[in-house]
One Martini backbone bead per residue (centre of mass of N, CA, C, O) as a GRO file, in nm:
protein
  303
    1MET     BB    1  -4.504   2.588  -1.677
    2ARG     BB    2  -4.479   2.411  -1.428
    3ASP     BB    3  -4.565   2.151  -1.570
    4PHE     BB    4  -4.344   2.137  -1.775
    5PHE     BB    5  -4.107   2.105  -1.575
    6THR     BB    6  -4.217   1.858  -1.435
    7ASN     BB    7  -4.228   1.667  -1.680
    8LEU     BB    8  -3.925   1.699  -1.748
    9VAL     BB    9  -3.812   1.578  -1.487
   10THR     BB   10  -3.977   1.304  -1.479
   11GLY     BB   11  -3.859   1.215  -1.776
   12ILE     BB   12  -3.592   1.175  -1.631
   13GLY     BB   13  -3.340   0.957  -1.619
   14VAL     BB   14  -3.056   0.817  -1.514
   15TRP     BB   15  -2.945   0.745  -1.807
   16ASP     BB   16  -2.983   1.027  -1.920
   17ILE     BB   17  -2.777   1.169  -1.737
   18ILE     BB   18  -2.536   0.994  -1.814
   19ASP     BB   19  -2.545   1.053  -2.116
   20ILE     BB   20  -2.506   1.358  -2.102
   21ALA     BB   21  -2.238   1.357  -1.938
   22ILE     BB   22  -2.066   1.205  -2.137
   23ILE     BB   23  -2.100   1.397  -2.379
   24ALA     BB   24  -1.995   1.652  -2.237
   25LEU     BB   25  -1.719   1.538  -2.169
   26ILE     BB   26  -1.625   1.481  -2.458
   27LEU     BB   27  -1.662   1.771  -2.565
   28TYR     BB   28  -1.472   1.908  -2.359
   29LYS     BB   29  -1.214   1.749  -2.428
   30ALA     BB   30  -1.206   1.811  -2.729
   31LEU     BB   31  -1.191   2.120  -2.707
   32GLY     BB   32  -0.937   2.126  -2.534
   33PHE     BB   33  -0.750   1.977  -2.738
   34ILE     BB   34  -0.782   2.175  -2.972
   35ARG     BB   35  -0.672   2.432  -2.819
   36GLU     BB   36  -0.373   2.275  -2.752
   37SER     BB   37  -0.351   2.241  -3.070
   38ARG     BB   38  -0.329   2.225  -3.418
   39ALA     BB   39  -0.645   2.157  -3.444
   40GLU     BB   40  -0.761   2.442  -3.445
   41GLN     BB   41  -0.681   2.512  -3.739
   42LEU     BB   42  -0.820   2.271  -3.869
   43VAL     BB   43  -1.112   2.342  -3.790
   44LYS     BB   44  -1.126   2.611  -3.933
   45GLY     BB   45  -1.070   2.496  -4.217
   46LEU     BB   46  -1.316   2.308  -4.232
   47ILE     BB   47  -1.534   2.523  -4.189
   48ILE     BB   48  -1.467   2.672  -4.449
   49LEU     BB   49  -1.503   2.438  -4.652
   50VAL     BB   50  -1.796   2.369  -4.576
   51SER     BB   51  -1.913   2.652  -4.641
   52ILE     BB   52  -1.831   2.651  -4.946
   53TRP     BB   53  -1.984   2.392  -5.018
   54PHE     BB   54  -2.262   2.492  -4.945
   55LEU     BB   55  -2.267   2.743  -5.129
   56ALA     BB   56  -2.214   2.594  -5.393
   57GLY     BB   57  -2.485   2.446  -5.386
   58LEU     BB   58  -2.676   2.686  -5.374
   59LEU     BB   59  -2.524   2.820  -5.653
   60HIS     BB   60  -2.457   2.587  -5.859
   61LEU     BB   61  -2.138   2.499  -5.824
   62TYR     BB   62  -2.031   2.214  -5.960
   63ALA     BB   63  -1.722   2.218  -5.979
   64LEU     BB   64  -1.664   2.304  -5.684
   65SER     BB   65  -1.818   2.075  -5.550
   66TRP     BB   66  -1.651   1.839  -5.673
   67ILE     BB   67  -1.375   1.925  -5.552
   68LEU     BB   68  -1.466   1.927  -5.250
   69ARG     BB   69  -1.549   1.634  -5.238
   70GLY     BB   70  -1.268   1.515  -5.298
   71VAL     BB   71  -1.129   1.641  -5.059
   72MET     BB   72  -1.300   1.511  -4.837
   73ASN     BB   73  -1.239   1.212  -4.911
   74PHE     BB   74  -0.909   1.237  -4.906
   75GLY     BB   75  -0.850   1.418  -4.647
   76ILE     BB   76  -0.869   1.212  -4.410
   77ILE     BB   77  -0.604   1.067  -4.468
   78ALA     BB   78  -0.422   1.314  -4.455
   79LEU     BB   79  -0.482   1.384  -4.165
   80VAL     BB   80  -0.380   1.135  -4.027
   81VAL     BB   81  -0.084   1.179  -4.117
   82VAL     BB   82  -0.028   1.474  -4.021
   83PHE     BB   83  -0.192   1.411  -3.719
   84GLN     BB   84  -0.054   1.177  -3.562
   85PRO     BB   85   0.058   1.301  -3.298
   86GLU     BB   86  -0.222   1.404  -3.191
   87LEU     BB   87  -0.370   1.135  -3.197
   88ARG     BB   88  -0.182   0.984  -3.006
   89ARG     BB   89  -0.220   1.175  -2.770
   90ALA     BB   90  -0.528   1.136  -2.734
   91LEU     BB   91  -0.516   0.827  -2.687
   92GLU     BB   92  -0.334   0.845  -2.440
   93ARG     BB   93  -0.536   1.003  -2.266
   94ILE     BB   94  -0.759   0.783  -2.266
   95GLY     BB   95  -0.557   0.551  -2.145
   96ARG     BB   96  -0.535   0.686  -1.885
   97ASN     BB   97  -0.459   0.512  -1.561
   98ASP     BB   98  -0.408   0.463  -1.234
   99LEU     BB   99  -0.434   0.138  -1.248
  100LEU     BB  100  -0.202   0.074  -1.448
  101HIS     BB  101   0.031   0.304  -1.328
  102PRO     BB  102   0.123   0.295  -0.988
  103GLN     BB  103   0.380   0.481  -0.895
  104PHE     BB  104   0.248   0.636  -0.622
  105GLN     BB  105   0.074   0.425  -0.446
  106SER     BB  106   0.325   0.308  -0.267
  107LEU     BB  107   0.332   0.575  -0.144
  108ASN     BB  108   0.382   0.788   0.107
  109LYS     BB  109   0.388   1.102   0.214
  110GLU     BB  110   0.681   1.099   0.325
  111GLU     BB  111   0.819   0.985   0.070
  112ALA     BB  112   0.724   1.207  -0.123
  113LYS     BB  113   0.840   1.451   0.022
  114GLN     BB  114   1.133   1.356   0.011
  115SER     BB  115   1.161   1.345  -0.299
  116VAL     BB  116   1.096   1.643  -0.345
  117THR     BB  117   1.316   1.774  -0.171
  118THR     BB  118   1.554   1.650  -0.334
  119ILE     BB  119   1.482   1.763  -0.613
  120VAL     BB  120   1.480   2.069  -0.536
  121LYS     BB  121   1.762   2.090  -0.410
  122THR     BB  122   1.913   1.997  -0.666
  123ALA     BB  123   1.807   2.218  -0.858
  124SER     BB  124   1.912   2.461  -0.694
  125SER     BB  125   2.213   2.375  -0.706
  126PHE     BB  126   2.235   2.377  -1.014
  127SER     BB  127   2.156   2.678  -1.051
  128ALA     BB  128   2.385   2.806  -0.885
  129ASN     BB  129   2.617   2.623  -1.055
  130LYS     BB  130   2.548   2.583  -1.355
  131ILE     BB  131   2.399   2.295  -1.403
  132GLY     BB  132   2.306   2.088  -1.635
  133ALA     BB  133   1.957   1.965  -1.656
  134LEU     BB  134   1.738   1.658  -1.693
  135ILE     BB  135   1.423   1.596  -1.541
  136ILE     BB  136   1.211   1.307  -1.533
  137ILE     BB  137   0.868   1.266  -1.441
  138GLU     BB  138   0.672   1.010  -1.398
  139ARG     BB  139   0.354   0.896  -1.456
  140ARG     BB  140   0.135   0.701  -1.613
  141VAL     BB  141   0.324   0.702  -1.851
  142THR     BB  142   0.538   0.494  -1.959
  143LEU     BB  143   0.924   0.506  -2.028
  144ASN     BB  144   1.081   0.247  -2.129
  145ASP     BB  145   1.182   0.310  -2.415
  146PHE     BB  146   1.358   0.550  -2.322
  147GLY     BB  147   1.518   0.413  -2.090
  148GLU     BB  148   1.677   0.210  -2.287
  149THR     BB  149   1.876   0.444  -2.405
  150GLY     BB  150   2.006   0.403  -2.133
  151VAL     BB  151   2.067   0.361  -1.791
  152ILE     BB  152   1.989   0.133  -1.564
  153LEU     BB  153   1.930   0.170  -1.206
  154ASN     BB  154   1.725   0.179  -0.947
  155SER     BB  155   1.771   0.426  -0.756
  156ASP     BB  156   1.790   0.635  -0.522
  157ILE     BB  157   1.708   0.950  -0.426
  158SER     BB  158   1.987   1.185  -0.459
  159GLU     BB  159   2.221   1.435  -0.458
  160GLN     BB  160   2.468   1.259  -0.527
  161VAL     BB  161   2.368   1.107  -0.774
  162LEU     BB  162   2.278   1.349  -0.942
  163GLY     BB  163   2.549   1.493  -0.939
  164ASN     BB  164   2.709   1.263  -1.086
  165LEU     BB  165   2.536   1.259  -1.349
  166PHE     BB  166   2.570   1.595  -1.404
  167TYR     BB  167   2.853   1.592  -1.430
  168LEU     BB  168   3.060   1.701  -1.669
  169GLY     BB  169   3.242   1.421  -1.662
  170SER     BB  170   3.003   1.260  -1.725
  171PRO     BB  171   2.871   1.025  -1.957
  172LEU     BB  172   2.548   1.119  -1.868
  173HIS     BB  173   2.497   1.441  -1.872
  174ASP     BB  174   2.343   1.473  -2.162
  175GLY     BB  175   2.118   1.333  -2.045
  176ALA     BB  176   1.847   1.195  -1.896
  177VAL     BB  177   1.650   1.174  -1.607
  178LEU     BB  178   1.455   0.903  -1.475
  179ILE     BB  179   1.166   0.920  -1.277
  180ARG     BB  180   1.011   0.661  -1.046
  181GLY     BB  181   0.891   0.792  -0.798
  182ASN     BB  182   1.157   0.697  -0.563
  183LYS     BB  183   1.327   0.647  -0.845
  184ILE     BB  184   1.606   0.598  -1.049
  185TYR     BB  185   1.572   0.448  -1.339
  186ALA     BB  186   1.735   0.648  -1.542
  187ALA     BB  187   2.026   0.734  -1.755
  188GLY     BB  188   2.107   0.881  -2.044
  189VAL     BB  189   1.852   0.982  -2.190
  190VAL     BB  190   1.675   0.973  -2.493
  191LEU     BB  191   1.491   1.238  -2.652
  192PRO     BB  192   1.253   1.400  -2.800
  193LEU     BB  193   1.198   1.655  -3.009
  194THR     BB  194   1.052   1.937  -3.071
  195ARG     BB  195   0.823   2.086  -3.336
  196ASN     BB  196   0.810   2.359  -3.226
  197LYS     BB  197   0.844   2.687  -3.369
  198ASP     BB  198   0.795   2.883  -3.098
  199ILE     BB  199   1.060   2.845  -2.986
  200PRO     BB  200   1.310   2.985  -2.857
  201ARG     BB  201   1.635   3.015  -2.987
  202GLU     BB  202   1.802   3.016  -2.708
  203LEU     BB  203   1.715   2.732  -2.688
  204GLY     BB  204   1.814   2.421  -2.640
  205THR     BB  205   1.818   2.078  -2.647
  206ARG     BB  206   1.722   2.033  -2.355
  207HIS     BB  207   1.452   2.187  -2.395
  208MET     BB  208   1.348   2.031  -2.642
  209ALA     BB  209   1.333   1.760  -2.488
  210GLY     BB  210   1.150   1.845  -2.253
  211ILE     BB  211   0.909   1.910  -2.437
  212GLY     BB  212   0.886   1.653  -2.613
  213ILE     BB  213   0.805   1.446  -2.384
  214THR     BB  214   0.533   1.613  -2.313
  215GLU     BB  215   0.395   1.551  -2.596
  216VAL     BB  216   0.412   1.210  -2.561
  217SER     BB  217   0.332   1.267  -2.258
  218ASP     BB  218   0.278   1.310  -1.885
  219ALA     BB  219   0.525   1.431  -1.810
  220LEU     BB  220   0.782   1.590  -1.612
  221ALA     BB  221   1.006   1.873  -1.679
  222ILE     BB  222   1.330   1.949  -1.555
  223ILE     BB  223   1.514   2.249  -1.633
  224ILE     BB  224   1.870   2.338  -1.645
  225SER     BB  225   2.068   2.588  -1.721
  226GLU     BB  226   2.408   2.609  -1.808
  227GLU     BB  227   2.432   2.926  -1.859
  228SER     BB  228   2.200   3.058  -1.632
  229GLY     BB  229   2.030   2.865  -1.421
  230ILE     BB  230   1.756   2.828  -1.520
  231ILE     BB  231   1.438   2.729  -1.428
  232SER     BB  232   1.235   2.478  -1.588
  233LEU     BB  233   0.895   2.381  -1.699
  234ALA     BB  234   0.751   2.085  -1.843
  235ASP     BB  235   0.400   2.067  -1.969
  236ASP     BB  236   0.214   1.967  -2.212
  237GLY     BB  237   0.414   2.142  -2.418
  238LYS     BB  238   0.486   2.344  -2.190
  239LEU     BB  239   0.671   2.649  -2.092
  240ARG     BB  240   0.836   2.732  -1.780
  241ARG     BB  241   1.006   3.009  -1.648
  242PHE     BB  242   1.165   3.127  -1.372
  243LEU     BB  243   1.198   2.936  -1.132
  244ASP     BB  244   1.172   2.864  -0.811
  245ALA     BB  245   1.172   2.666  -0.542
  246LYS     BB  246   0.871   2.704  -0.466
  247ALA     BB  247   0.742   2.659  -0.740
  248LEU     BB  248   0.859   2.383  -0.782
  249GLU     BB  249   0.753   2.240  -0.527
  250LYS     BB  250   0.457   2.271  -0.594
  251GLU     BB  251   0.450   2.103  -0.860
  252VAL     BB  252   0.573   1.837  -0.745
  253LEU     BB  253   0.367   1.793  -0.519
  254ASN     BB  254   0.119   1.772  -0.702
  255LEU     BB  255   0.218   1.511  -0.833
  256TYR     BB  256   0.267   1.325  -0.580
  257LEU     BB  257  -0.005   1.419  -0.406
  258GLY     BB  258  -0.257   1.374  -0.596
  259ASN     BB  259  -0.347   1.078  -0.497
  260PHE     BB  260  -0.450   1.191  -0.200
  261ALA     BB  261  -0.678   1.331  -0.330
  262GLN     BB  262  -1.060   1.368  -0.254
  263GLU     BB  263  -1.238   1.606  -0.373
  264LYS     BB  264  -1.267   1.438  -0.648
  265PRO     BB  265  -1.419   1.249  -0.861
  266LYS     BB  266  -1.239   0.964  -1.036
  267THR     BB  267  -1.483   0.778  -1.083
  268LEU     BB  268  -1.754   0.630  -1.211
  269ARG     BB  269  -1.895   0.575  -0.940
  270ALA     BB  270  -1.898   0.869  -0.847
  271TRP     BB  271  -2.057   0.988  -1.084
  272ILE     BB  272  -2.308   0.817  -1.044
  273ARG     BB  273  -2.369   0.896  -0.759
  274ARG     BB  274  -2.419   1.188  -0.830
  275ALA     BB  275  -2.648   1.146  -1.033
  276LEU     BB  276  -2.839   1.007  -0.835
  277GLY     BB  277  -2.856   1.241  -0.641
  278LEU     BB  278  -2.984   1.435  -0.851
  279LYS     BB  279  -3.237   1.266  -0.905
  280LEU     BB  280  -3.347   1.255  -0.614
  281SER     BB  281  -3.386   1.559  -0.591
  282PHE     BB  282  -3.590   1.589  -0.814
  283GLU     BB  283  -3.803   1.394  -0.687
  284ASN     BB  284  -3.838   1.552  -0.422
  285ILE     BB  285  -3.939   1.809  -0.541
  286ASN     BB  286  -4.185   1.684  -0.689
  287SER     BB  287  -4.317   1.565  -0.438
  288ALA     BB  288  -4.355   1.829  -0.280
  289GLU     BB  289  -4.533   1.967  -0.495
  290GLN     BB  290  -4.761   1.755  -0.496
  291THR     BB  291  -4.831   1.785  -0.194
  292GLY     BB  292  -4.901   2.082  -0.211
  293ASP     BB  293  -5.138   2.062  -0.410
  294LYS     BB  294  -5.319   1.880  -0.235
  295GLU     BB  295  -5.340   2.068   0.011
  296SER     BB  296  -5.458   2.317  -0.153
  297ASP     BB  297  -5.737   2.149  -0.221
  298VAL     BB  298  -5.837   2.192   0.053
  299PRO     BB  299  -6.079   2.301   0.231
  300GLY     BB  300  -5.982   2.615   0.385
  301GLU     BB  301  -5.724   2.649   0.227
  302ASP     BB  302  -5.441   2.837   0.163
  303ARG     BB  303  -5.219   2.944  -0.096
   0.00000   0.00000   0.00000
């Protein structure tokens, strides 16, 4: 048994480890995406259809097998059309890269914290005074197409500017404000509404738009209700309500300061370095075992 595991470990190369790690990562991400979207129900339906097709073949149900074969052949095209938003979202996730759109990389920690403080204080003030607002913070996916539906500002983030933009008499108060880094990129922005039917009916267009933009991008949406003053946060198509200032500050800080964290390897080079270290560890263990075997074979030595 020991020889079996020794041969197994020595037979694994560096590229084998990298190959397995990439496949595992792809499967993990695919399963996570399926669970978070309507694709979960799709997969369940496909499993049922394939199972029926397999049983029909075993039981020689030729008519049923022929029908299911036709469904499978033409169903792929139908699935691409029906699940176009989900497929687009998955491809956008694959294409996200910090090196492509470094909105936060030009900021230092003090500038990032100042921006977060201003956003949180403004949201808390809006909540206390029941001023409706929709603030979109851009991440890696740029939102230029949506920004062009409003008025391009490129102004510094401040309570006064945000207050004027969402003031009830402002011509831009019904739209969203788009924040890019430490700048207000655009105001009066028109956003897509979510198609999720599970959203509570008491939520209005502002909440629907906040959720909708997070379904087609990786942006973070801060929503303040005009009727109740409740602060909500939309991220990745999910809505969290009844946030206080501390909870909101934590989420926005994580967004702004996430690029400064170095706890996890975020590049392919780091993952390869880790894989090489794992391989070297295996080789060292195997070398130590072989050395121990040779020493134990010397006369007079005890095992």
